[in-house]
N, CA, C and O atoms as a GROMACS GRO file, in nm:
protein
  396
    1MET      N    1   1.620   2.085   1.700
    1MET     CA    2   1.667   1.947   1.700
    1MET      C    3   1.577   1.863   1.612
    1MET      O    4   1.457   1.854   1.635
    2LYS      N    5   1.636   1.802   1.510
    2LYS     CA    6   1.563   1.712   1.421
    2LYS      C    7   1.563   1.573   1.480
    2LYS      O    8   1.668   1.523   1.523
    3LYS      N    9   1.446   1.509   1.484
    3LYS     CA   10   1.433   1.378   1.546
    3LYS      C   11   1.399   1.274   1.440
    3LYS      O   12   1.292   1.278   1.379
    4ILE      N   13   1.492   1.180   1.420
    4ILE     CA   14   1.483   1.082   1.312
    4ILE      C   15   1.486   0.941   1.372
    4ILE      O   16   1.575   0.907   1.450
    5MET      N   17   1.387   0.861   1.334
    5MET     CA   18   1.380   0.722   1.380
    5MET      C   19   1.408   0.629   1.262
    5MET      O   20   1.350   0.644   1.155
    6LEU      N   21   1.496   0.533   1.283
    6LEU     CA   22   1.517   0.427   1.187
    6LEU      C   23   1.455   0.301   1.243
    6LEU      O   24   1.461   0.277   1.364
    7CYS      N   25   1.395   0.222   1.157
    7CYS     CA   26   1.323   0.105   1.202
    7CYS      C   27   1.360  -0.015   1.116
    7CYS      O   28   1.358  -0.007   0.993
    8CYS      N   29   1.393  -0.126   1.181
    8CYS     CA   30   1.423  -0.250   1.109
    8CYS      C   31   1.364  -0.366   1.188
    8CYS      O   32   1.283  -0.345   1.279
    9SER      N   33   1.404  -0.485   1.156
    9SER     CA   34   1.346  -0.602   1.222
    9SER      C   35   1.362  -0.597   1.372
    9SER      O   36   1.266  -0.613   1.447
   10ALA      N   37   1.485  -0.575   1.417
   10ALA     CA   38   1.510  -0.572   1.561
   10ALA      C   39   1.582  -0.446   1.607
   10ALA      O   40   1.610  -0.431   1.726
   11GLY      N   41   1.614  -0.356   1.515
   11GLY     CA   42   1.685  -0.234   1.552
   11GLY      C   43   1.835  -0.250   1.550
   11GLY      O   44   1.908  -0.155   1.580
   12MET      N   45   1.883  -0.367   1.517
   12MET     CA   46   2.026  -0.393   1.521
   12MET      C   47   2.098  -0.354   1.392
   12MET      O   48   2.202  -0.288   1.395
   13SER      N   49   2.041  -0.393   1.278
   13SER     CA   50   2.110  -0.370   1.151
   13SER      C   51   2.119  -0.222   1.115
   13SER      O   52   2.206  -0.183   1.036
   14THR      N   53   2.034  -0.142   1.170
   14THR     CA   54   2.039   0.002   1.140
   14THR      C   55   2.131   0.078   1.234
   14THR      O   56   2.156   0.197   1.212
   15SER      N   57   2.182   0.013   1.337
   15SER     CA   58   2.265   0.082   1.436
   15SER      C   59   2.392   0.141   1.376
   15SER      O   60   2.431   0.252   1.412
   16ILE      N   61   2.455   0.070   1.285
   16ILE     CA   62   2.576   0.121   1.220
   16ILE      C   63   2.542   0.242   1.135
   16ILE      O   64   2.615   0.341   1.133
   17LEU      N   65   2.430   0.234   1.063
   17LEU     CA   66   2.388   0.345   0.980
   17LEU      C   67   2.357   0.468   1.066
   17LEU      O   68   2.389   0.580   1.027
   18VAL      N   69   2.295   0.448   1.179
   18VAL     CA   70   2.268   0.559   1.272
   18VAL      C   71   2.399   0.628   1.309
   18VAL      O   72   2.407   0.751   1.307
   19LYS      N   73   2.502   0.551   1.343
   19LYS     CA   74   2.631   0.609   1.380
   19LYS      C   75   2.688   0.693   1.266
   19LYS      O   76   2.741   0.802   1.289
   20LYS      N   77   2.678   0.642   1.144
   20LYS     CA   78   2.731   0.717   1.028
   20LYS      C   79   2.650   0.844   1.004
   20LYS      O   80   2.706   0.947   0.966
   21MET      N   81   2.521   0.837   1.026
   21MET     CA   82   2.437   0.956   1.012
   21MET      C   83   2.473   1.060   1.118
   21MET      O   84   2.478   1.180   1.089
   22LEU      N   85   2.498   1.015   1.239
   22LEU     CA   86   2.534   1.107   1.348
   22LEU      C   87   2.669   1.174   1.320
   22LEU      O   88   2.686   1.292   1.348
   23VAL      N   89   2.764   1.099   1.266
   23VAL     CA   90   2.895   1.156   1.231
   23VAL      C   91   2.877   1.265   1.125
   23VAL      O   92   2.936   1.373   1.135
   24GLU      N   93   2.795   1.236   1.026
   24GLU     CA   94   2.769   1.334   0.920
   24GLU      C   95   2.699   1.459   0.976
   24GLU      O   96   2.735   1.571   0.940
   25ALA      N   97   2.602   1.439   1.063
   25ALA     CA   98   2.532   1.553   1.123
   25ALA      C   99   2.628   1.638   1.206
   25ALA      O  100   2.618   1.761   1.206
   26GLU      N  101   2.719   1.573   1.275
   26GLU     CA  102   2.818   1.647   1.355
   26GLU      C  103   2.908   1.730   1.265
   26GLU      O  104   2.940   1.844   1.298
   27LYS      N  105   2.950   1.673   1.152
   27LYS     CA  106   3.033   1.749   1.056
   27LYS      C  107   2.962   1.874   1.010
   27LYS      O  108   3.023   1.979   0.990
   28ARG      N  109   2.830   1.862   0.992
   28ARG     CA  110   2.749   1.974   0.942
   28ARG      C  111   2.699   2.064   1.054
   28ARG      O  112   2.633   2.166   1.030
   29GLU      N  113   2.731   2.027   1.177
   29GLU     CA  114   2.686   2.102   1.295
   29GLU      C  115   2.532   2.109   1.299
   29GLU      O  116   2.474   2.213   1.330
   30LEU      N  117   2.469   1.996   1.267
   30LEU     CA  118   2.323   1.986   1.272
   30LEU      C  119   2.280   1.919   1.401
   30LEU      O  120   2.327   1.810   1.432
   31PRO      N  121   2.192   1.982   1.478
   31PRO     CA  122   2.142   1.917   1.598
   31PRO      C  123   2.038   1.810   1.562
   31PRO      O  124   1.930   1.842   1.512
   32VAL      N  125   2.072   1.685   1.587
   32VAL     CA  126   1.981   1.575   1.553
   32VAL      C  127   1.976   1.474   1.668
   32VAL      O  128   2.068   1.461   1.748
   33ASP      N  129   1.864   1.404   1.671
   33ASP     CA  130   1.846   1.289   1.758
   33ASP      C  131   1.807   1.176   1.665
   33ASP      O  132   1.697   1.176   1.610
   34ILE      N  133   1.895   1.079   1.648
   34ILE     CA  134   1.870   0.967   1.556
   34ILE      C  135   1.886   0.838   1.634
   34ILE      O  136   1.990   0.814   1.697
   35LYS      N  137   1.782   0.756   1.630
   35LYS     CA  138   1.788   0.628   1.702
   35LYS      C  139   1.726   0.519   1.616
   35LYS      O  140   1.643   0.547   1.529
   36ALA      N  141   1.767   0.395   1.641
   36ALA     CA  142   1.712   0.279   1.569
   36ALA      C  143   1.630   0.194   1.665
   36ALA      O  144   1.666   0.174   1.781
   37PHE      N  145   1.519   0.143   1.612
   37PHE     CA  146   1.430   0.057   1.689
   37PHE      C  147   1.382  -0.058   1.602
   37PHE      O  148   1.386  -0.049   1.479
   38GLY      N  149   1.339  -0.162   1.665
   38GLY     CA  150   1.274  -0.270   1.594
   38GLY      C  151   1.129  -0.236   1.570
   38GLY      O  152   1.074  -0.147   1.635
   39THR      N  153   1.067  -0.306   1.476
   39THR     CA  154   0.927  -0.278   1.445
   39THR      C  155   0.836  -0.304   1.565
   39THR      O  156   0.728  -0.246   1.574
   40SER      N  157   0.880  -0.389   1.657
   40SER     CA  158   0.798  -0.416   1.776
   40SER      C  159   0.786  -0.293   1.866
   40SER      O  160   0.695  -0.284   1.948
   41ASP      N  161   0.879  -0.197   1.851
   41ASP     CA  162   0.876  -0.074   1.931
   41ASP      C  163   0.811   0.042   1.856
   41ASP      O  164   0.803   0.153   1.910
   42PHE      N  165   0.766   0.020   1.735
   42PHE     CA  166   0.717   0.128   1.649
   42PHE      C  167   0.608   0.212   1.717
   42PHE      O  168   0.621   0.334   1.727
   43ASP      N  169   0.502   0.147   1.762
   43ASP     CA  170   0.388   0.221   1.818
   43ASP      C  171   0.427   0.305   1.939
   43ASP      O  172   0.375   0.415   1.959
   44GLU      N  173   0.515   0.253   2.019
   44GLU     CA  174   0.558   0.325   2.140
   44GLU      C  175   0.650   0.443   2.106
   44GLU      O  176   0.644   0.546   2.173
   45GLN      N  177   0.733   0.429   2.004
   45GLN     CA  178   0.836   0.529   1.975
   45GLN      C  179   0.799   0.634   1.870
   45GLN      O  180   0.849   0.747   1.877
   46VAL      N  181   0.714   0.600   1.774
   46VAL     CA  182   0.691   0.688   1.660
   46VAL      C  183   0.649   0.829   1.700
   46VAL      O  184   0.688   0.925   1.634
   47LYS      N  185   0.573   0.842   1.804
   47LYS     CA  186   0.525   0.975   1.847
   47LYS      C  187   0.638   1.068   1.891
   47LYS      O  188   0.617   1.190   1.900
   48ASN      N  189   0.754   1.014   1.917
   48ASN     CA  190   0.868   1.093   1.964
   48ASN      C  191   0.957   1.144   1.850
   48ASN      O  192   1.058   1.210   1.876
   49TYR      N  193   0.920   1.116   1.724
   49TYR     CA  194   1.006   1.148   1.611
   49TYR      C  195   0.932   1.224   1.503
   49TYR      O  196   0.809   1.222   1.497
   50GLU      N  197   1.008   1.294   1.418
   50GLU     CA  198   0.951   1.372   1.308
   50GLU      C  199   0.943   1.294   1.178
   50GLU      O  200   0.866   1.329   1.089
   51VAL      N  201   1.021   1.189   1.168
   51VAL     CA  202   1.026   1.107   1.047
   51VAL      C  203   1.075   0.968   1.085
   51VAL      O  204   1.153   0.951   1.178
   52VAL      N  205   1.026   0.868   1.010
   52VAL     CA  206   1.068   0.729   1.031
   52VAL      C  207   1.119   0.674   0.898
   52VAL      O  208   1.050   0.683   0.796
   53LEU      N  209   1.239   0.618   0.901
   53LEU     CA  210   1.295   0.553   0.783
   53LEU      C  211   1.302   0.404   0.809
   53LEU      O  212   1.347   0.359   0.915
   54LEU      N  213   1.258   0.326   0.710
   54LEU     CA  214   1.253   0.181   0.725
   54LEU      C  215   1.370   0.114   0.655
   54LEU      O  216   1.406   0.150   0.543
   55GLY      N  217   1.428   0.016   0.723
   55GLY     CA  218   1.530  -0.067   0.660
   55GLY      C  219   1.466  -0.153   0.553
   55GLY      O  220   1.347  -0.183   0.562
   56PRO      N  221   1.543  -0.193   0.452
   56PRO     CA  222   1.489  -0.273   0.342
   56PRO      C  223   1.418  -0.401   0.385
   56PRO      O  224   1.323  -0.444   0.320
   57GLN      N  225   1.463  -0.461   0.493
   57GLN     CA  226   1.404  -0.588   0.537
   57GLN      C  227   1.263  -0.573   0.592
   57GLN      O  228   1.193  -0.673   0.608
   58VAL      N  229   1.220  -0.451   0.621
   58VAL     CA  230   1.082  -0.429   0.670
   58VAL      C  231   1.003  -0.337   0.577
   58VAL      O  232   0.896  -0.287   0.614
   59LYS      N  233   1.054  -0.316   0.457
   59LYS     CA  234   0.985  -0.230   0.361
   59LYS      C  235   0.843  -0.280   0.332
   59LYS      O  236   0.753  -0.200   0.304
   60TYR      N  237   0.823  -0.409   0.339
   60TYR     CA  238   0.691  -0.466   0.313
   60TYR      C  239   0.586  -0.417   0.413
   60TYR      O  240   0.466  -0.426   0.386
   61MET      N  241   0.630  -0.365   0.528
   61MET     CA  242   0.539  -0.316   0.631
   61MET      C  243   0.499  -0.170   0.609
   61MET      O  244   0.421  -0.115   0.688
   62LEU      N  245   0.550  -0.107   0.505
   62LEU     CA  246   0.530   0.036   0.482
   62LEU      C  247   0.383   0.080   0.488
   62LEU      O  248   0.352   0.174   0.562
   63PRO      N  249   0.291   0.017   0.415
   63PRO     CA  250   0.152   0.065   0.421
   63PRO      C  251   0.093   0.062   0.563
   63PRO      O  252   0.025   0.156   0.604
   64ASP      N  253   0.119  -0.045   0.636
   64ASP     CA  254   0.066  -0.058   0.772
   64ASP      C  255   0.129   0.044   0.867
   64ASP      O  256   0.059   0.107   0.946
   65LEU      N  257   0.261   0.060   0.858
   65LEU     CA  258   0.329   0.154   0.948
   65LEU      C  259   0.290   0.299   0.918
   65LEU      O  260   0.279   0.380   1.009
   66LYS      N  261   0.267   0.330   0.790
   66LYS     CA  262   0.221   0.467   0.757
   66LYS      C  263   0.088   0.496   0.824
   66LYS      O  264   0.068   0.606   0.877
   67LYS      N  265  -0.003   0.400   0.823
   67LYS     CA  266  -0.133   0.418   0.888
   67LYS      C  267  -0.116   0.440   1.038
   67LYS      O  268  -0.184   0.525   1.096
   68ARG      N  269  -0.027   0.366   1.099
   68ARG     CA  270  -0.007   0.373   1.244
   68ARG      C  271   0.073   0.496   1.287
   68ARG      O  272   0.080   0.526   1.406
   69ALA      N  273   0.134   0.568   1.192
   69ALA     CA  274   0.221   0.681   1.226
   69ALA      C  275   0.146   0.812   1.248
   69ALA      O  276   0.206   0.911   1.288
   70ASN      N  277   0.017   0.813   1.224
   70ASN     CA  278  -0.065   0.934   1.247
   70ASN      C  279  -0.007   1.059   1.181
   70ASN      O  280   0.006   1.164   1.246
   71GLY      N  281   0.028   1.049   1.053
   71GLY     CA  282   0.074   1.165   0.978
   71GLY      C  283   0.224   1.190   0.980
   71GLY      O  284   0.273   1.273   0.904
   72ILE      N  285   0.297   1.120   1.062
   72ILE     CA  286   0.442   1.133   1.063
   72ILE      C  287   0.495   1.060   0.939
   72ILE      O  288   0.455   0.946   0.914
   73PRO      N  289   0.583   1.124   0.861
   73PRO     CA  290   0.633   1.059   0.739
   73PRO      C  291   0.706   0.928   0.770
   73PRO      O  292   0.790   0.921   0.859
   74VAL      N  293   0.672   0.824   0.694
   74VAL     CA  294   0.738   0.694   0.704
   74VAL      C  295   0.776   0.655   0.562
   74VAL      O  296   0.689   0.643   0.476
   75GLU      N  297   0.904   0.635   0.537
   75GLU     CA  298   0.952   0.600   0.404
   75GLU      C  299   1.065   0.499   0.413
   75GLU      O  300   1.137   0.494   0.513
   76PRO      N  301   1.081   0.417   0.308
   76PRO     CA  302   1.191   0.320   0.308
   76PRO      C  303   1.324   0.387   0.274
   76PRO      O  304   1.328   0.484   0.198
   77ILE      N  305   1.430   0.335   0.329
   77ILE     CA  306   1.565   0.381   0.296
   77ILE      C  307   1.603   0.321   0.161
   77ILE      O  308   1.577   0.203   0.136
   78ASN      N  309   1.663   0.400   0.075
   78ASN     CA  310   1.713   0.351  -0.053
   78ASN      C  311   1.804   0.231  -0.028
   78ASN      O  312   1.897   0.239   0.052
   79ILE      N  313   1.776   0.121  -0.096
   79ILE     CA  314   1.848  -0.003  -0.068
   79ILE      C  315   1.998   0.010  -0.095
   79ILE      O  316   2.079  -0.051  -0.024
   80SER      N  317   2.035   0.086  -0.195
   80SER     CA  318   2.177   0.106  -0.225
   80SER      C  319   2.246   0.187  -0.114
   80SER      O  320   2.355   0.153  -0.069
   81ASP      N  321   2.179   0.295  -0.071
   81ASP     CA  322   2.235   0.377   0.037
   81ASP      C  323   2.245   0.297   0.166
   81ASP      O  324   2.340   0.311   0.243
   82TYR      N  325   2.145   0.212   0.190
   82TYR     CA  326   2.147   0.126   0.309
   82TYR      C  327   2.262   0.026   0.301
   82TYR      O  328   2.341   0.013   0.395
   83GLY      N  329   2.272  -0.043   0.189
   83GLY     CA  330   2.375  -0.144   0.172
   83GLY      C  331   2.516  -0.089   0.179
   83GLY      O  332   2.607  -0.152   0.232
   84MET      N  333   2.534   0.031   0.123
   84MET     CA  334   2.666   0.095   0.124
   84MET      C  335   2.688   0.179   0.251
   84MET      O  336   2.794   0.239   0.269
   85GLN      N  337   2.586   0.181   0.338
   85GLN     CA  338   2.594   0.256   0.463
   85GLN      C  339   2.631   0.403   0.440
   85GLN      O  340   2.719   0.458   0.507
   86ARG      N  341   2.562   0.465   0.346
   86ARG     CA  342   2.586   0.606   0.313
   86ARG      C  343   2.509   0.695   0.409
   86ARG      O  344   2.398   0.739   0.380
   87GLY      N  345   2.568   0.720   0.522
   87GLY     CA  346   2.503   0.802   0.625
   87GLY      C  347   2.466   0.941   0.576
   87GLY      O  348   2.363   0.995   0.616
   88ASP      N  349   2.550   0.998   0.490
   88ASP     CA  350   2.522   1.132   0.439
   88ASP      C  351   2.396   1.134   0.353
   88ASP      O  352   2.313   1.225   0.366
   89LYS      N  353   2.381   1.036   0.266
   89LYS     CA  354   2.265   1.030   0.177
   89LYS      C  355   2.136   1.003   0.255
   89LYS      O  356   2.032   1.062   0.228
   90VAL      N  357   2.145   0.912   0.352
   90VAL     CA  358   2.026   0.879   0.431
   90VAL      C  359   1.986   0.997   0.519
   90VAL      O  360   1.868   1.023   0.538
   91LEU      N  361   2.084   1.067   0.573
   91LEU     CA  362   2.054   1.188   0.651
   91LEU      C  363   1.985   1.292   0.563
   91LEU      O  364   1.886   1.353   0.604
   92ASP      N  365   2.037   1.314   0.443
   92ASP     CA  366   1.975   1.410   0.351
   92ASP      C  367   1.830   1.371   0.322
   92ASP      O  368   1.741   1.456   0.320
   93PHE      N  369   1.808   1.242   0.299
   93PHE     CA  370   1.672   1.193   0.269
   93PHE      C  371   1.580   1.220   0.388
   93PHE      O  372   1.469   1.269   0.370
   94ALA      N  373   1.626   1.188   0.508
   94ALA     CA  374   1.544   1.209   0.627
   94ALA      C  375   1.510   1.357   0.644
   94ALA      O  376   1.396   1.392   0.672
   95LEU      N  377   1.609   1.443   0.626
   95LEU     CA  378   1.586   1.586   0.642
   95LEU      C  379   1.489   1.639   0.537
   95LEU      O  380   1.413   1.732   0.564
   96SER      N  381   1.492   1.581   0.418
   96SER     CA  382   1.401   1.627   0.311
   96SER      C  383   1.255   1.593   0.343
   96SER      O  384   1.164   1.656   0.289
   97LEU      N  385   1.233   1.497   0.431
   97LEU     CA  386   1.097   1.455   0.466
   97LEU      C  387   1.040   1.532   0.585
   97LEU      O  388   0.920   1.528   0.610
   98ILE      N  389   1.126   1.603   0.657
   98ILE     CA  390   1.081   1.680   0.773
   98ILE      C  391   1.038   1.818   0.725
   98ILE      O  392   1.114   1.888   0.658
   99GLN      N  393   0.916   1.856   0.761
   99GLN     CA  394   0.864   1.985   0.713
   99GLN      C  395   0.898   2.099   0.802
   99GLN      O  396   0.861   2.213   0.773
   0.00000   0.00000   0.00000
């Protein structure tokens, strides 16, 4: 089971993207756990995931969140993929970051 965390200001704007990623994972028969959280939940939740993807609105927090992630990959979501809600592309990106 691949565990993917999406993080944005409040966890709301990434919820639709999470649903699209889950649909894509189901098509591929990939076992995944994908959830969205706000940055205020980062420290509590990060330890439960293999990778964290940041929404564009919190990309400025990348250096700080990487430090707080204790080696768990933290990367921003491509702004075009985020804006177009390309669940397949974002899922591929997340999977490429999991070792």
